[in-house]
N, C-alpha and C positions, 0 to 999 in steps of 0.2 A: 416383218422388223428388223430394226435398228438394233445393234447387227445383228444381221442372219434372220434364219427362221422365216417361217410361211406365213403368210398374210391370213388372217381368216376371211370367209367366205362375206361378202358385202363391205369389209372393213376398206378395202381402198375407195369406194366411193362416197362414203362419209365423209372420208379423211379430204379427198377432191372436193366436195360440195364446200367446205369448211375455208380451204383455200380459197376457192373463188369468191365466194362469198364476201370473204374478209379483205381481199385485194379489191375489190369494187367498193367495199366501205373506206380503202384508204382513198381511192380516188376519189369519191366523193369528199372525204374528209379535206384533202387539198383545196377542193374547189370551194369549200365552204370554210377551209382559212381565208382565202383570197377575198371573199365576200364578208370577211371580221376583222382586217385589219385596223380599221378605227376602234372598233369596240375594245382593241389589245391595250388602249392607253385609260381604260377606263376601269372600274372596278371590276374584279373577277364572278361577281356574282350577275350576270348579266346573261339574259334567255341566247342569247347567240353562242356565249363563251360555253355557257351550259350545255348546249347541245353541242358543242365542235369536240368538250372532255369527253363526253359522255360516248361518241360515234369515235373518239379515239382509244378510249380506253376498252368498249365493250365489242364495237364491231371492226376495228381493227386489231386492237390487243389481244382480249380475251378470247373472241370468235375464233381467230389462228391458232391460239394456243389451246383449246378446243380439240381442235383437230388435230394438230400434232400430238396432243396427250392419247387420244385414240390408239394413236402408231407407237407412243413411247411407253407409256405407262404398263402395258403387259411386260416389256424388258426390266423396266426399272423393277417390276413387282416381282418377276420370275412367274408370273401367272398369269393365265389367258383372261383377257377381258371378259367382264360379268355378263355382260350382253352386247349384242349389237345391234340391238331396237331402239334400247333406250336413247343412243346417240340422235335416232332421227327426229324423237319426240324434244329432244330437246334443242336441236336446229331449229324446228320448226316454230316453237314457243318463242326460243330466242330471240329469233329472226324478227319476228312478229312484233314482240314487246319492243326491239329494239328501234323498230320501224317507228311506233305510235309515239315513244317515249322523245326521241328524238327529232319528230316533228314537231310534237308538243312543245319542247323548251326551244324550237326557233321561232315557233309565233306566240310562244308562253301563253297556253291555253291550260290551264292546271285543272283541269275537268275530268270526265270520264275517260278519254282518250288515255291522258298521263296516267291516270292510275291505271288502267287497263295493262298499260307499257310497262308499267312497275312490276304488275304481278307476273304477268306472264314473262316476265325477264328472271322474275326471282324463281319460278318455276322452272325454266330451261337451264338455270344454274343448279336448282335442286337437283335433277335428273343428270345431271352433267357429276355431279357430287356422290350419287347414291352410287353411281357406275363405279366411280372413284373407291369408294370406302368399300363396297363390295367384293372387288378386284384385290384390294389390299387384303380382305378377309382371306381370301383364296391362298393367299401365298404360306406355305406350309414351312418354309422357314424363317430362320429369325429376321427380323424386317430393317434392311438396313436406312441409313441415315438419311440417304435420299429420297424412299419412302415416307420416313416422317416427315421430311418437308413437304413433300407433295401434299399428303393426308392433310397436314395443319393448314396448308395454303386454301385448300376445301372450306375447311370450318371456317377459315377470315372469310375467304368469299362469300359463305353463306350469310355471315352477320353482316359484312358489306352490303350486300342486297336487302336485306331485312330491314337494316338501316334506312336505305334508298327509299324504299316503299312507305317508310314510315313517314320519311321526309316529304315526298311525293302527296303523300295525303295530308300532310299535315299545312300544308298550301289552302288547301279549303275548308279543312276541320282543322284548325289550331288546338294541338291537345298537349303538344309536346312541353315539357316544363320549363324549358329553358330557348333561349333567341335560336331562330330555325339556322343562322350561320354559326352558331357554337358546336350543331349537330353536323353542318357541313365540314367541318373541320375534322371532326372523328371519321366521318364518311369516308373522305378524301383520304386518311392515311391508312385505315383499317385496308382500303384497296389497292393503295403502293405498297405498302411497306408489309400486309399481311397475304394477301391475294399476288400480286405480281412477284414480288421480290422472293418471298418465301420458295413459290414455285419457280420461280427462274433459275435461284440457287441448285434447287432441287433437282432440275433435268439439267443444266450448264454444269454442274459439276459431274453428270456421266458421261456428257457429250465431248467436252471440249477434252479431257484426258484421251477419249478414244479417239477424235480425230486426228489430234495430232501425236497420237501416240507417246503418251506419256509414263515413264517408269515410276512417278513419285507420286501417290495420292494421298497427303495427310487426312483421313476423314476425322481427328479429334478437332481437325480446326473448325470443319462443318459441323461437327454436333457443339460444340461453344458459340459458334455463328449462331445456330439454331437456338440456343437455349437464350441467346444475349436478344435477340431480334424478339422472340416471342414475349420475353420479360419485359423489353421496352416499351410494344406493344401494349402489353396489360397497364404498365405503369402510368405509360400515355392516356389511354381511355379513360382511366379511372380518375387521374390526378385530373386533367382538362375538362374533366365531365364537373368534376366539384370545384374546381377553384378558376379552370380556362387557364390560357397561356402563363406562366408565371418563373419564377426565377427557379422553380425546382425541372424546369422544363429543359435549361441546361444540361442538366445531370440524367435527365431520362434519352434526350439526343447524344449524349456522349454513349450511351449503353448500345444506342441503337448502330450509332458511327463505327464502335469497336467490334460489333457484330459484322458490318458490313465491310470491314478493315479484314477480319480475318478471312473474310472468302475470297477478297481479293487476293490475299498471300496465297491462299492455297491455290488458286489460278495462276500465281505468279510462278509459284513451285513446280507445276506441272508444264507451264512455260519452259521453263528451265531445264527439266530432263526429258523434254522430248525427245524422240526419235526423229520425228519425221521435222527435219529444221526448215523446211520451206514453209513458209504461210502465205496460203492462197487466199486469193480475194474475200470469201464469205469470211473465212477465219479473222482476218484484218478488218473487218464490219465487225463481228463480233468484239476483238479486243477494242478497237474504239467504243462501241457502246459501253464500256467500262468508265472510260474516259468523261462519256457524257452522263453516267450515273455518279461519277465521282465528283463532279461539276456543281449539282443543285445540293450534295452534301456540304460543302464550301459555304453556301449559301445561308444552311441552316442558322448558323449562330446570330448573323446579322437580321434574318428575319424573327427571330425570337427577339431581341433586342429592339427593333422595329415595334412590334407589336408592344411590349411590354413600357414605351415610350411615348406609345400613341403617335409615330412617324409616320405620315401619310406612304413613305417610298414602303412598309408591310405589305401595302395594296399591290405596288409595280413586281416588287422583288416576288412575290406570293405567284403572280401571274406567272414572271418567267420561271420559277420552281418549277410549276405546272407541266408549262409548255417543253421545258427541258425533259421532266420525266416522259411524259405522254407520248411526244412528237421526236423526243431526242434520243432518249437512251430506249426505250421500249421499240419504237421504229428503227432504230439501226441495227439491232439486234436480230427482229424477226428478218431486216432486209438480207443480213448475214446469212442466218441459221436455213433461211429457206431454201437455198442452193446447197446446202449440206443434208436438209433431211427429204426434201420433197424430191431431189433427181434420184434418190434412193429408193425412196417409196415407189417410184413409177416405176424404177428399174427390176425391183423386185414382183411387181405386177405384169410386167410384159416379156422381161428375159430371165429371169429365175428358172424356170423351165427347158430353157434354150441352153444354158450354160454347161460348158464341156461338149456341147454336139455343135455349134457354129460359133465363128467369133464373135463376139457380143460388143457394143459400146462400152465405155465405162460411163459409170452414172454422172460424170462431170460433163459427159458428152451429151448430155440430152438439153443444155441450156447454152445460150451464146454468150460466152464469154467478153465480148464485145461491147455487147446491152449490159452488163454487168459492170464493166470498169465506167460505162456511160453513167448509170443509175448511182454507181459511189461517187463519182465525179460531180454528180449533181445533188445529191444527199449534201456533203459535204459545203456546197458552195451552199445551198439551204442553210445549214448550221452555221457559217461564218455571216454572212449577210443578215438572216434572218434576227438573231441573237444579238448580232451587235445593233442593228434598228431597234431590238427591245431595250437594250442598255443605255443608248445614246437618244433613244425617241424620235429617230429620223425614219416618217412612214415611208420615201423610197426604197430603202434596203427591207423595210418588211415587206412592200408588195415583190421586189425583187426576189426574196426567199419564197415567198407563196408562191412564185410561179416556179423555180426551181423545185419544191414539192411536188408540186403538181407532173414536172416533166419526171421527177424521180419516180412517181406512183405511176406514171402512162409507159414508161420504160419498161418497170418489175410487172407489170401488167401482161406486158406482150411478151417478156421474156417467160414468164408462168405460163402462157398459155403455148409457147413453145415446148415447153414440159410435157403439158397434158396431152398437147395433140401429137405428140411423138409414135409414130409408126413403129412397133418393131420389126426388125428387117430379119425376116426368118429364112430368107430366099440367100443371103449372106454366105459364102462359104467359110 
């Protein structure tokens, strides 16, 4: 576990399986992006962009979060994982659903395959959430704010998935009382703020202080952050469903942004009170991801304004907003935290029983630092070229950025394989 503790039998295999499949999804995502550059200049409700978004959100972001969560949640909840079998059932149904859904979106066949994909994904998410809920119930102590954040994120995840399934069936059998795009906005923000944001805040607020050895952890900020984000989500769902984007959306967005700012203040306080003064490259990527999260927040008032005035820039800015969140913020965070979590998980599996008996490598010795440097440079180059290309409408920069992301995913894949295939050196003196 992280930190310390022994791994439950079979847990390493399930965690590793999630990491391997998710990195393959990341590689496929980069290829899909390269073949979707022309569609980025159009409406975000395009089959290829829908496929791209779901591959990023589900295959890349959610799948690797599931894998890391099975290792981290018992630590955060101070309780053993409820089941080591449910993760396998969740993984199988989730991956099968992902393949069907993404393929159906790419070729846009809103029939049986898309419907089956949606239902399988919902099943996989339900099994994951059940494991989280029962693990939380096994915590005999007073639950901390991190546990509340993670449990709440799973509730929002199920709401996101359920609405997604309804939208899939609505393609073939229109039954929703309002326009499809109306519900799509709700679906997207349930996933972004309800699932990803709350989950990432819950886990990172535990990991960041641990990795940088912080002396100050003001959990009151996290509690207010929790209340404000959930309040904003409830208000956004109800008000947007009834009235659509309107003048009150500014107020709701302000509540959400206030909650996120409190989380950022929490991170800054942890950083300033850190005992480990040197910031390694994985943590640099983590802090860079916070900047990539802040960029879309600045765009929110303008997107609301464009929607209210019927300005066509609302579509372009919404596409930029979505790619900044899914391929910018979430990718950057995962690309950094992978090399803080997976090397330690692998080290526990291969060296914990040898600690004190022989000289063992450090977790950071299990991956190539040069490859990590190349990966970071390639990803930064992607951000600079791709997002500049989106802003000024230059296809050459979009293609250049897509190639940089493909290089990032390839290097990341190779470095991940170095960790996974590392052989313990039991013969070392």
